[in-house]
KEPADREN-328202 format. One line per 8 residues: number of its first residue (from 1); their letters; for each residue z, x, y of C-alpha. Coordinates in nm, 3 decimals. Each point is the difference from the previous one (the first is absolute). Layout:
! residues N
NUM) A) Z/X/Y  ...
! end
This chain:
! residues 311
1) XXXXXXXX) -1.899/1.562/0.144  0.056/-0.362/-0.042  0.384/-0.095/0.132  0.221/-0.304/-0.041  0.339/-0.117/0.189  0.240/-0.115/-0.174  0.286/-0.184/0.142  0.388/-0.023/-0.134
9) XXXXXXXX) 0.232/-0.256/-0.100  0.355/-0.060/0.005  0.217/0.278/-0.068  -0.162/0.249/0.272  0.210/-0.177/0.276  0.191/0.260/0.240  0.165/-0.067/0.323  -0.186/0.139/0.286
17) XXXXXXXX) -0.321/-0.033/-0.194  -0.329/-0.020/0.246  0.205/0.036/0.319  -0.197/0.334/0.081  -0.327/-0.183/-0.079  0.111/-0.271/0.280  0.083/0.266/0.243  -0.281/0.190/-0.065
25) XXXXXXXX) -0.290/-0.280/-0.055  -0.027/-0.319/0.264  -0.161/-0.128/-0.297  0.261/0.057/-0.258  0.262/-0.122/0.242  -0.236/-0.328/0.045  0.045/-0.070/-0.381  0.397/-0.005/0.003
33) XXXXXXXX) -0.014/-0.199/0.283  -0.269/-0.254/-0.149  0.274/0.012/-0.331  0.268/-0.083/0.240  -0.166/-0.303/0.171  -0.152/-0.150/-0.349  0.360/0.029/-0.140  0.184/-0.140/0.331
41) XXXXXXXX) 0.229/0.263/-0.031  -0.003/0.393/0.040  -0.048/0.119/-0.317  -0.099/0.370/0.165  0.381/-0.001/0.101  0.101/-0.002/-0.320  -0.254/0.239/-0.123  0.065/0.236/0.241
49) XXXXXXXX) 0.388/-0.006/0.077  0.139/-0.242/-0.278  0.227/0.017/-0.311  -0.211/0.123/-0.308  0.168/-0.277/-0.206  -0.142/-0.275/0.229  -0.336/0.158/0.010  -0.008/0.061/-0.368
57) XXXXXXXX) 0.025/-0.429/-0.037  -0.326/-0.106/-0.159  -0.075/-0.196/0.261  0.030/0.253/0.265  -0.141/0.291/-0.170  -0.285/-0.143/-0.139  -0.141/-0.068/0.421  0.123/0.278/0.125
65) XXXXXXXX) -0.159/0.245/-0.256  -0.317/-0.207/0.050  0.066/0.077/0.400  0.034/0.374/-0.042  -0.320/0.028/-0.231  -0.207/-0.188/0.282  0.146/0.186/0.293  -0.101/0.341/-0.216
73) XXXXXXXX) -0.365/-0.138/-0.085  -0.007/-0.118/0.402  0.071/0.393/0.071  -0.247/0.112/-0.238  -0.221/-0.212/0.176  0.058/0.135/0.318  -0.107/0.329/-0.100  -0.306/-0.112/-0.133
81) XXXXXXXX) 0.066/-0.036/-0.359  -0.023/-0.391/-0.109  0.029/-0.241/-0.271  -0.345/0.073/-0.048  0.023/0.354/-0.089  0.130/-0.116/-0.339  -0.203/-0.119/-0.324  0.313/-0.227/-0.102
89) XXXXXXXX) 0.334/-0.082/0.111  0.283/-0.096/-0.213  0.385/-0.059/0.031  0.285/-0.060/-0.246  0.109/-0.311/-0.036  0.113/-0.138/0.371  -0.244/0.293/0.111  -0.309/-0.187/-0.108
97) XXXXXXXX) 0.085/-0.210/0.338  0.021/0.310/0.178  -0.331/0.113/-0.193  -0.150/-0.334/0.151  0.090/-0.028/0.314  -0.102/0.400/0.089  -0.347/-0.133/-0.166  -0.008/-0.297/0.236
105) XXXXXXXX) 0.046/-0.266/-0.248  0.299/-0.126/0.157  0.154/0.027/0.343  0.316/0.208/0.077  0.195/-0.382/0.096  -0.110/-0.145/-0.334  0.094/0.323/-0.227  0.330/0.007/0.174
113) XXXXXXXX) 0.092/-0.386/-0.067  -0.172/-0.001/-0.339  0.218/0.284/-0.071  0.329/-0.141/0.105  -0.086/-0.305/-0.169  -0.092/0.161/-0.345  0.354/0.256/0.050  0.186/-0.343/0.062
121) XXXXXXXX) -0.176/-0.170/-0.279  0.062/0.312/-0.227  0.364/-0.002/0.063  0.093/-0.366/-0.031  -0.218/-0.027/-0.360  0.302/0.136/-0.154  0.377/0.039/0.057  0.083/0.333/0.077
129) XXXXXXXX) 0.169/0.150/-0.336  -0.189/-0.190/-0.216  -0.326/0.217/-0.019  -0.041/0.398/-0.008  -0.280/0.263/0.016  0.029/0.327/-0.205  -0.223/0.301/0.045  -0.103/0.166/-0.340
137) XXXXXXXX) -0.093/0.359/0.019  -0.214/0.197/-0.261  -0.138/-0.299/-0.206  -0.367/-0.172/0.050  -0.090/-0.352/0.073  -0.084/-0.099/-0.346  0.386/0.181/-0.085  0.180/-0.210/0.259
145) XXXXXXXX) -0.180/-0.319/-0.094  0.123/0.013/-0.356  0.373/0.101/0.133  -0.012/-0.292/0.223  -0.134/-0.244/-0.271  0.298/0.115/-0.226  0.264/-0.032/0.315  -0.119/-0.313/0.088
153) XXXXXXXX) 0.200/-0.230/-0.262  -0.094/-0.327/0.185  0.027/0.089/0.314  -0.274/0.181/0.247  -0.058/0.362/-0.013  -0.338/0.135/0.075  -0.155/0.328/0.120  -0.016/-0.054/0.385
161) XXXXXXXX) -0.176/0.304/0.156  -0.206/0.236/-0.193  0.064/0.275/0.261  -0.178/0.323/-0.175  -0.022/0.135/-0.328  0.376/0.085/-0.033  0.187/-0.293/0.203  -0.033/-0.372/-0.094
169) XXXXXXXX) 0.273/-0.222/0.155  0.145/-0.345/-0.174  0.098/-0.294/0.130  0.178/-0.324/-0.085  0.348/-0.154/-0.127  0.238/0.285/0.088  0.148/-0.031/-0.385  -0.324/0.050/-0.111
177) XXXXXXXX) -0.089/0.283/0.228  0.311/0.152/-0.109  -0.111/-0.013/-0.319  -0.295/0.138/0.050  0.127/0.314/0.150  0.201/0.094/-0.304  -0.318/-0.090/-0.224  -0.204/0.203/0.242
185) XXXXXXXX) 0.214/0.324/-0.063  0.033/-0.030/-0.368  -0.386/0.009/-0.001  -0.005/0.334/0.182  0.006/-0.111/0.328  0.084/0.343/0.235  0.208/-0.254/0.255  0.058/-0.372/0.013
193) XXXXXXXX) 0.174/-0.115/0.268  0.048/-0.346/0.187  -0.151/-0.038/0.376  0.233/-0.087/0.280  -0.211/-0.292/0.108  0.136/-0.356/0.096  -0.275/-0.220/-0.227  -0.182/0.061/-0.304
201) XXXXXXXX) -0.348/0.012/0.120  -0.348/-0.058/-0.117  0.101/-0.177/-0.350  0.012/-0.346/-0.131  0.312/-0.079/0.203  -0.159/0.033/0.346  -0.193/-0.348/-0.088  0.145/-0.184/0.272
209) XXXXXXXX) -0.051/0.296/0.254  -0.392/-0.013/-0.140  -0.024/-0.386/0.117  0.173/0.066/0.336  -0.260/0.254/0.083  -0.305/-0.229/-0.140  0.125/-0.211/0.297  0.038/0.284/0.275
217) XXXXXXXX) -0.327/0.114/-0.092  -0.191/-0.327/-0.016  -0.057/-0.025/0.370  -0.009/0.377/0.078  -0.335/0.125/0.132  -0.136/0.269/-0.238  -0.306/0.160/0.071  -0.206/0.258/-0.192
225) XXXXXXXX) 0.131/0.339/0.038  -0.172/0.258/0.180  0.064/0.251/-0.323  0.064/-0.138/-0.357  0.361/-0.063/-0.121  0.090/0.126/-0.309  0.213/-0.284/-0.141  0.340/0.027/-0.191
233) XXXXXXXX) -0.041/-0.270/-0.252  -0.406/0.129/-0.084  0.013/0.374/0.050  -0.323/-0.042/0.153  -0.125/-0.084/0.370  -0.078/-0.326/0.139  -0.154/-0.113/0.304  -0.003/-0.383/-0.027
241) XXXXXXXX) 0.242/-0.204/0.251  0.086/-0.261/-0.260  0.009/0.245/-0.273  0.258/0.201/0.200  0.193/-0.301/0.094  0.032/-0.072/-0.378  0.102/0.334/-0.105  0.306/0.028/0.296
249) XXXXXXXX) 0.151/-0.314/-0.213  -0.070/0.164/-0.309  0.144/0.341/0.113  0.356/-0.176/0.026  0.014/-0.034/-0.402  -0.238/0.244/-0.103  0.040/0.362/-0.065  -0.098/0.293/0.217
257) XXXXXXXX) -0.261/0.194/-0.168  0.031/0.307/0.235  -0.091/0.209/-0.268  -0.311/-0.117/-0.067  -0.087/-0.122/0.349  0.010/0.349/0.083  -0.213/0.128/-0.324  -0.254/-0.270/0.089
265) XXXXXXXX) -0.066/0.162/0.372  -0.006/0.325/-0.173  -0.288/-0.142/-0.246  -0.192/-0.103/0.300  0.027/0.340/0.185  0.322/-0.012/0.203  0.137/0.346/0.005  0.207/-0.014/0.295
273) XXXXXXXX) 0.313/-0.220/0.089  0.197/-0.035/0.282  0.306/-0.210/0.035  0.040/-0.193/0.307  0.340/-0.078/0.127  0.376/0.086/-0.164  0.072/0.202/-0.250  -0.179/0.252/-0.229
281) XXXXXXXX) 0.055/-0.184/-0.341  -0.416/-0.149/-0.055  -0.160/0.350/0.030  0.276/0.147/-0.201  -0.111/-0.267/-0.264  -0.355/0.063/0.051  0.063/0.391/-0.066  0.134/-0.093/-0.321
289) XXXXXXXX) -0.306/-0.270/-0.084  -0.236/0.258/0.090  0.071/0.343/0.046  -0.303/0.118/0.178  0.029/-0.252/0.278  0.048/0.123/0.337  0.273/-0.184/0.176  0.180/-0.030/0.352
297) XXXXXXXX) 0.271/-0.196/0.138  -0.071/-0.194/0.392  0.366/-0.137/0.079  0.072/0.174/0.330  -0.174/0.107/0.359  0.007/0.364/-0.121  -0.225/-0.080/-0.330  -0.210/-0.169/0.199
305) XXXXXXX) -0.067/0.237/0.235  -0.032/0.237/-0.282  -0.276/-0.215/-0.126  -0.162/0.004/0.334  -0.021/0.353/0.025  -0.134/0.004/-0.375  -0.270/-0.211/0.132
! end
């Protein structure tokens, strides 16, 4: 059975995530220590004992989720399940950095610093209140694209995340996104609702952040990954370091093609998908994309130990 490891994006964060991994596995604890050192602050204290409002700030959530995913990966490795047991790795938005780090393309320290820079740049690209995102449930990608185009009226409004057959997220100027919510309901969407995010990710309004990330990525060492990484903006596997560098900058304004990415992996023979880190959102999407897929969440020490018992 061919397997893929998936790494979650923003929204999966919770206070206390990864603490049990750090307590049970020294290699998992070392990940949090390395992230703390790279950022020059105790992000681990915020993750385990802080306020959720502070953890949810983009500049904190992004490196925190990566740290938790990598801690889970290191714990799996300690139980004899390495990244090369997967045919592919993939991550949702910031999760692509976690996937690349798990596959050895980025160091944990570089990934932490890049994600802090990415979160800050994305937050700073658009003043709070100017942009918005909304989830459209029950319409397909083509229908949502038509809704977004009709709603734009000279402003930015675009399909930002194609998550699964019944969930597409739009992003752009707040007024345009609000118009898209109304138009989606008129078009027959089951639900259309604004999301509690601080910036309009994965649309043209993020262009200043893409420029900032291009600069941040320029001097970072990127190795060929041990396992091919399915890139968000391509929805297919990439392994060339310079291609990866370019796509990480492009990803800031580009859509997350998650539905297509999962379908591409299925077409390559993947039937078993493991979500590594906080939450279970991605395996929920996988089941809606490919009903026959086997799925597993690996985010706690108990999850890792269950994998070891099954091996």
